[in-house]
C-alpha positions in Angstrom: 0.0 0.0 0.0 1.2 3.5 -0.8 2.2 5.7 2.1 1.0 9.2 2.4 3.2 11.6 4.3 2.7 15.0 5.8 2.4 17.9 3.3 5.5 19.3 5.0 7.6 16.4 3.8 8.5 15.3 0.3 7.1 12.0 -0.7 9.8 9.3 -1.1 7.6 6.2 -1.3 8.4 3.7 -4.0 5.3 1.6 -3.3 2.9 1.0 -6.2 -0.7 2.0 -6.2 -3.4 0.8 -8.5 -6.1 3.4 -9.3 -8.9 4.0 -11.9 -8.7 7.3 -13.8 -12.0 9.2 -13.9 -11.2 12.5 -15.7 -8.7 14.3 -17.9 -7.6 17.8 -17.0 -6.9 20.5 -19.6 -3.1 19.8 -19.2 -3.5 16.2 -20.4 -3.2 14.7 -16.9 -5.4 11.9 -15.8 -7.3 12.4 -12.5 -7.9 9.5 -10.1 -9.0 9.5 -6.5 -7.6 7.6 -3.5 -8.5 8.1 0.1 -10.3 11.3 -0.6 -7.4 12.9 -2.5 -7.2 13.7 -6.2 -4.1 12.2 -7.9 -2.8 13.8 -11.1 -1.2 11.3 -13.4 0.5 12.5 -16.7 -0.2 10.2 -19.7 -3.1 8.4 -18.0 -6.6 8.6 -19.6 -10.2 8.4 -18.2 -11.4 4.8 -17.8 -8.0 3.4 -17.5 -6.8 1.2 -14.6 -3.2 2.1 -14.0 -0.3 1.3 -11.7 1.5 4.4 -10.4 4.0 5.5 -7.9 3.4 8.7 -5.9 5.9 11.4 -6.6 4.5 14.3 -4.5 1.8 14.8 -2.0 0.0 17.9 -0.8 -2.9 18.4 1.6 -5.6 18.3 -1.0 -4.0 16.4 -3.9 -1.1 14.2 -4.9 0.9 13.5 -8.1 1.7 10.2 -9.5 4.0 8.7 -12.2 2.6 6.1 -14.6 4.3 2.7 -14.3 1.9 0.4 -16.2 -1.5 0.5 -17.9 -3.5 -2.4 -16.7 -6.7 -1.6 -18.7 -6.3 0.9 -21.5 -8.8 3.4 -22.8 -10.3 3.1 -26.2 -9.4 6.8 -26.6 -5.7 6.1 -26.3 -3.7 6.9 -29.4 -0.2 6.1 -30.5 1.7 9.4 -30.6 2.9 10.4 -34.0 5.9 12.2 -32.8 9.0 10.3 -31.8 9.9 13.1 -29.4 6.6 13.0 -27.5 7.2 12.9 -23.7 10.7 14.3 -24.2 9.9 17.5 -26.1 7.9 19.9 -24.0 5.8 21.1 -27.0 2.9 18.6 -26.8 1.3 17.0 -23.8 -1.7 15.1 -25.2 -0.7 13.1 -28.3 -1.6 9.9 -26.5 -5.3 11.0 -26.3 -7.8 11.1 -29.2 -8.6 14.5 -30.6 -12.2 14.1 -29.6 -11.2 13.4 -26.0 -8.8 16.4 -25.9 -11.5 18.7 -27.2 -14.2 17.4 -24.9 -12.0 17.6 -21.8 -11.0 21.2 -22.6 -14.6 22.2 -23.2 -15.7 20.5 -19.9 -12.8 22.2 -18.0 -13.9 25.6 -19.5 -17.5 25.1 -18.4 -16.5 23.9 -14.9 -14.2 26.9 -14.4 -16.8 29.4 -15.5 -19.5 27.8 -13.4 -17.2 27.7 -10.3 -15.9 31.3 -10.6 -19.1 33.0 -11.7 -21.8 31.0 -10.0 -23.8 30.7 -13.2 -24.4 27.7 -15.4 -22.8 28.7 -18.8 -24.1 27.5 -22.1 -22.6 24.3 -23.5 -19.5 25.3 -25.3 -19.3 25.2 -29.1 -16.1 23.4 -30.2 -14.2 25.2 -33.0 -11.6 22.9 -34.5 -9.6 22.3 -37.7 -6.8 19.9 -38.6 -5.1 18.5 -35.5 -1.8 17.9 -37.3 0.4 20.1 -39.5 -1.4 23.2 -38.2 1.3 25.4 -36.8 2.4 28.3 -39.0 4.9 29.7 -36.5 7.5 28.0 -34.3 10.6 29.1 -32.3 13.5 26.7 -32.1 16.3 27.0 -29.6 20.0 26.8 -30.7 22.7 25.5 -28.4 26.3 24.7 -29.4 27.7 21.5 -28.0 31.4 22.3 -27.3 32.3 18.7 -26.7 30.9 17.5 -30.0 31.6 20.8 -31.8 28.2 20.9 -33.4 25.0 23.0 -33.1 21.9 21.5 -31.6 18.5 22.8 -32.9 15.2 21.9 -31.3 12.4 22.6 -28.8 13.0 22.7 -25.1 12.2 19.9 -22.8 9.4 20.3 -20.4 10.4 22.5 -17.4 14.0 22.7 -18.7 16.3 24.8 -20.7 17.8 21.8 -22.4 17.0 21.2 -26.0 15.6 18.1 -27.7 17.2 17.9 -31.1 14.5 17.4 -33.7 14.5 16.8 -37.5 10.7 16.4 -37.8 7.6 17.9 -36.1 4.1 16.6 -37.1 2.3 19.7 -35.9 4.3 22.1 -38.0 2.9 23.1 -41.4 4.6 20.9 -44.0 6.4 23.9 -45.6 8.1 24.6 -42.3 8.7 21.0 -41.3 10.6 20.4 -44.6 13.1 23.2 -43.6 14.2 21.6 -40.4 16.9 19.3 -41.7 18.5 21.6 -44.3 18.3 24.6 -42.0 20.1 22.8 -39.2 22.8 21.7 -41.8 23.1 25.4 -42.9 23.4 26.9 -39.4 25.8 24.2 -38.3 28.1 25.2 -41.1 28.3 28.9 -40.2 31.4 30.3 -38.5 29.0 31.9 -36.0 27.4 28.5 -35.1 28.5 28.8 -31.5 27.1 32.4 -31.2 23.5 31.9 -32.3 20.5 32.4 -30.0 17.4 31.0 -31.7 15.6 30.8 -35.0 11.9 31.5 -35.7 10.0 29.9 -38.6 6.9 31.6 -39.9 4.7 30.6 -42.8 3.0 33.6 -44.4 0.7 33.5 -47.4 3.5 34.8 -49.6 5.9 32.1 -48.4 8.0 30.9 -45.5 10.5 33.0 -43.6 13.0 32.7 -40.8 14.3 35.1 -38.3 17.8 34.2 -37.0 19.0 35.7 -33.7 22.8 36.0 -33.8 24.9 37.3 -30.9 27.9 38.5 -32.9 28.0 40.3 -36.3 28.0 37.8 -39.1 30.9 37.4 -41.5 30.4 38.0 -45.2 30.9 34.3 -45.7 28.1 33.4 -43.3 25.8 35.9 -44.9 26.6 34.4 -48.3 25.7 30.9 -47.0 22.4 32.1 -45.6 21.6 33.8 -48.9 22.3 30.6 -50.7 20.0 28.7 -48.4 17.4 31.4 -48.9 17.5 30.9 -52.7 17.7 27.1 -52.7 14.7 26.7 -50.4 12.7 29.8 -51.4 12.6 31.1 -47.8 12.9 34.8 -46.8 15.7 35.3 -44.2 15.7 38.1 -41.6 18.6 38.8 -39.2 18.2 39.9 -35.6 21.4 41.1 -33.9 19.4 42.0 -30.8 15.8 41.9 -29.4 14.9 45.2 -31.2 16.6 45.2 -34.6 15.4 43.2 -37.6 17.1 43.4 -41.0 16.0 41.6 -44.2 18.8 39.6 -45.7 16.4 38.5 -48.5 12.7 38.7 -48.8 9.6 40.9 -48.6 7.4 41.7 -45.6 5.1 38.7 -44.9 1.3 38.9 -45.1 -1.7 36.7 -44.8 -5.2 36.9 -46.1 -8.3 37.1 -43.9 -11.9 37.8 -44.8 -10.9 39.0 -48.2 -8.3 41.4 -46.7 -4.5 41.4 -46.9 -2.8 41.9 -43.5 0.9 42.7 -43.6 3.0 42.1 -40.5 6.6 42.2 -39.3 8.2 38.8 -38.9 8.3 39.4 -35.1 4.7 40.6 -34.8 2.2 38.4 -33.0 -0.1 36.4 -35.3 -2.3 33.5 -34.4 -0.3 30.2 -34.8 -3.2 28.3 -36.3 -4.3 30.1 -39.4 -7.4 27.9 -40.0 -8.7 28.4 -36.5 -8.0 32.1 -36.8 -10.3 32.4 -39.8 -13.0 30.4 -38.0 -12.6 32.5 -34.9 -12.9 35.8 -36.7 -16.0 34.5 -38.6 -17.6 33.4 -35.4 -16.9 36.7 -33.7 -18.5 38.6 -36.6 -21.6 36.5 -36.4 -21.9 36.8 -32.6 -21.5 40.6 -32.7 -24.1 40.7 -35.5 -22.3 43.8 -36.9 -24.6 46.2 -38.7 -23.7 49.2 -41.0 -24.7 51.7 -38.2 -22.6 50.1 -35.5 -19.7 51.8 -33.7 -17.3 49.1 -32.5 -14.5 49.2 -30.0 -11.7 46.7 -30.4 -9.5 46.5 -27.3 -6.1 44.8 -27.5 -6.5 45.1 -31.2 -2.9 44.1 -32.2 -2.3 44.6 -35.9 -6.0 44.6 -36.8 -6.9 40.8 -37.0 -10.4 41.6 -35.8 -10.5 45.4 -36.4 -10.3 45.2 -40.2 -13.0 42.5 -40.7 -15.1 44.6 -38.3 -14.5 47.8 -40.4 -15.8 46.0 -43.5 -19.2 45.7 -41.8 -19.6 48.6 -39.3 -19.9 52.4 -39.5 -16.7 52.8 -37.6 -14.1 50.8 -35.6 -11.7 52.1 -33.0 -8.8 49.8 -32.1 -6.7 50.2 -29.0 -3.4 48.5 -28.3 -0.4 49.0 -26.0 2.3 48.2 -28.5 3.1 51.1 -30.8 4.5 49.0 -33.6 1.3 47.0 -33.8 -0.9 50.1 -33.8 1.2 51.5 -36.7 0.8 48.2 -38.6 -3.0 48.1 -38.0 -3.3 51.7 -39.4 -1.1 50.7 -42.3 -3.3 47.6 -43.0 -6.4 49.7 -42.8 -5.1 52.2 -45.4 -3.8 49.4 -47.7 -7.3 47.8 -47.6 -9.1 51.2 -48.2 -10.8 51.1 -44.8 -11.0 54.7 -43.8 -13.5 54.1 -41.0 -11.0 52.4 -38.7 -8.9 54.5 -36.3 -6.2 53.2 -34.0 -4.7 54.4 -30.7 -1.8 53.5 -28.4 -2.6 52.9 -24.8 -1.6 50.6 -22.0 -4.9 49.0 -21.2 -3.8 48.0 -17.7 -3.9 51.8 -16.9 -7.0 53.9 -16.5 -8.7 54.8 -19.8 -11.3 57.4 -18.6 -9.2 60.4 -19.8 -8.4 58.9 -23.2 -10.0 60.8 -26.2 -11.2 57.5 -27.8 -12.8 56.3 -24.6 -15.6 58.8 -24.7 -16.9 57.8 -28.1 -20.3 56.2 -28.2 -19.7 52.5 -28.9 -22.5 50.1 -29.0 -20.5 46.9 -29.5 -17.1 45.8 -28.0 -14.6 43.1 -28.7 -11.6 42.3 -26.4 -8.7 40.0 -27.2 -6.3 40.4 -24.2 -3.1 38.5 -23.4 -3.0 35.9 -20.6 -3.1 38.6 -17.9 -6.7 39.4 -19.0 -8.5 42.8 -19.2 -9.2 43.7 -15.6 -8.1 47.3 -16.2 -10.9 48.0 -18.8 -13.8 45.8 -17.7 -15.4 48.5 -15.6 -15.2 50.9 -18.5 -16.7 48.4 -20.9 -19.6 47.8 -18.6 -20.1 51.6 -18.3 -20.3 51.9 -22.1 -23.4 49.7 -22.0 -22.8 48.0 -25.4 -25.4 45.6 -26.6 -22.8 42.9 -27.4 -19.4 42.1 -25.9 -17.2 39.4 -27.4 -14.2 38.4 -25.2 -11.5 36.2 -26.8 -9.3 34.5 -24.2 -6.1 32.5 -24.0 -6.5 32.1 -20.3 -9.8 30.8 -18.9 -8.9 31.9 -15.3 -8.7 35.6 -16.2 -11.7 35.2 -18.5 -13.8 33.9 -15.6 -12.5 36.7 -13.4 -13.2 39.5 -15.9 -16.7 38.1 -16.6 -17.8 39.2 -13.2 -17.8 42.8 -14.1 -20.3 42.3 -16.9 -22.4 39.7 -15.1 -22.8 42.0 -12.2 -23.8 44.9 -14.5 -26.8 43.1 -16.0 -25.2 41.2 -18.8 -26.1 37.6 -19.8 -23.5 35.0 -20.9 -25.2 34.0 -24.1 -22.5 31.9 -26.0 -19.3 30.0 -25.2 -16.8 28.5 -27.6 -13.8 26.3 -26.9 -11.2 27.1 -29.6 -8.9 24.1 -30.4 -6.2 26.5 -31.4 -3.3 24.2 -30.2 -4.2 20.5 -30.6 -2.2 18.1 -28.5 -1.1 20.8 -26.0 -2.3 22.1 -22.7 -3.4 25.5 -24.1 -7.1 26.3 -23.7 -8.4 29.1 -25.9 -12.0 30.3 -25.7 -14.4 33.0 -26.8 -17.6 34.1 -25.1 -20.5 36.5 -26.0 -22.2 38.7 -23.4 -25.5 40.5 -24.2 -27.6 42.9 -22.2 -30.5 41.3 -20.5 
């Protein structure tokens, strides 16, 4: 029998424990119960009978390590990636896509219900392809002095160490095909020991890479990179530091959305999953029911991912974002798409907005797409505007639930909920909700 120790002491038991898994949390961990405590078990699935060893114990829960599966779930899948469980990128390749989506939707509902005290609508699940979906990836670079070679790959879970990879089944094929020749090219540079990381991006006008180098590159290295660029039809951008970005070869990238062309800098944030981004924008337009007379406020607008589609339908759109470069890109994209009814402003939305000139305009619909920290700084102002519709796009269900309180307590009704399967096989839970006045 397993021994449980005081929460003040670290568990050192090596005894085995046989449990039946009942649930799957959003992070891909199976949940079992023993002696009134929840045990979280990575790689275990609901319905499975498993043998585990306890690795940690707290007052309310414990953690276990999977030793053996005695009875397997019908939802268990063979991971496609040979680096699964070593690479920290994916956590759920062992579970069917259906189980992943259902567990995330269930976790979203549970969290909203627990934090708000209301019963939310059953989430709609928005999903696309579960493989070959990532159009952006950042790979670490480390030089192995002992072997005198460059290691390129993703980081291990909870570690700075790299897992050297030559294939990634969740990358778009155009980017996956670059991994081996890119590693060969970078390993052949004189600056191989002084490289930071490399970012791969697939734009609609082709793939590109951003190479972070710690020292100036020699002309010979630049020539090798130019040759690689020509041979593989990939744009190459050089970053000597976190601020600078110089095109070695290639044009600014862009992607199409809702019949619009959105240009962006290689370092600008864009949604990793292009298919889900299109579905998400379409759903937001439908939920907001945008009419020609509407005046829409788009908070945390970025480079106009929502603002520009909104401007096609509304009388006017005001976008607000804290990053100056993104606001400039949003204004540029509006002008390039002949959308004169969209205006953009720079403001840190964690700070008070009451004295901002844009804040006093009469908006009747609002969209928010904040970062993980949420939108606590503007929720009271949004409620005061009394818009008929509010769409909140979230990459963190905890801050979504917290921010929802401001609207629910101001007489709004949570009308629709969607779980966005933006990152299949990972622990990320993206969502979108619609609030309407009662």
